[in-house]
C-alpha positions in Angstrom: -27.0 37.0 115.0 -23.9 35.3 113.8 -22.9 36.1 110.2 -20.7 33.9 108.1 -19.2 34.3 104.6 -18.0 31.2 102.7 -15.5 31.8 99.9 -15.1 29.0 97.3 -12.7 29.0 94.4 -15.3 27.3 92.2 -18.6 25.6 92.6 -17.9 22.7 90.3 -18.7 19.1 91.4 -16.2 18.2 94.1 -15.8 17.4 97.8 -14.9 20.8 99.1 -17.7 22.5 97.1 -20.2 20.0 98.4 -19.1 20.5 102.0 -19.3 24.3 101.6 -22.9 24.0 100.4 -23.9 21.6 103.2 -22.2 23.9 105.7 -24.2 26.9 104.4 -27.5 25.0 104.5 -26.9 23.6 108.0 -25.9 27.1 109.3 -29.1 28.6 107.9 -31.0 26.2 110.0 -29.3 27.4 113.1 -30.3 31.1 112.7 -27.0 32.1 111.2 -26.8 34.6 108.3 -24.8 32.9 105.5 -23.5 34.1 102.2 -21.6 32.1 99.6 -18.9 33.8 97.4 -17.7 32.1 94.2 -14.3 33.3 93.1 -14.8 32.3 89.5 -18.3 33.2 88.2 -18.3 30.9 85.2 -17.2 27.8 87.2 -20.3 26.6 88.8 -22.2 23.3 88.4 -25.9 23.8 87.5 -26.8 21.3 90.3 -24.9 23.4 92.8 -26.6 26.6 91.6 -30.0 24.9 92.0 -29.1 23.8 95.5 -28.2 27.4 96.3 -31.5 28.6 94.9 -33.6 25.9 96.5 -32.1 26.7 100.0 -32.2 30.5 99.6 -28.5 30.9 100.2 -27.2 34.4 99.4 -24.8 33.9 96.4 -22.2 36.2 95.0 -20.3 35.1 91.9 -17.2 37.2 91.2 -15.8 38.2 87.8 -12.9 40.3 86.5 -9.3 40.5 87.5 -7.7 40.1 90.9 -8.1 43.7 92.0 -11.7 43.9 90.9 -12.5 40.7 92.8 -10.8 41.8 95.9 -12.7 45.1 95.9 -15.9 43.3 95.3 -15.3 40.9 98.2 -14.6 43.8 100.5 -17.8 45.5 99.4 -19.8 42.3 99.9 -18.4 41.8 103.4 -19.2 45.5 104.2 -22.7 45.2 102.8 -23.4 42.0 104.7 -21.8 43.7 107.8 -19.7 40.6 108.3 -16.4 42.2 108.8 -15.1 45.8 108.9 -11.8 46.3 107.3 -9.6 48.9 109.1 -9.0 50.7 105.8 -12.7 50.8 104.7 -14.6 52.8 107.4 
């Protein structure tokens, strides 16, 4: 099974955010394991969050400083088995 992680800076109303959500939904229909990572936890439009919930997309909002976010992203990717970092066995 193919696994994909989509990283978005925000999930506010906008073209790139809308395309990321549409991509995630369409990949789910093709037997692809998808997760959506939001770099800024507090910057998400309620309609987009409802779309994520309605379509059962795995959603990971990030919070904290740069180092904390980078560590969290690496843990998410490792948990989802999407990518193995050479420095995280």
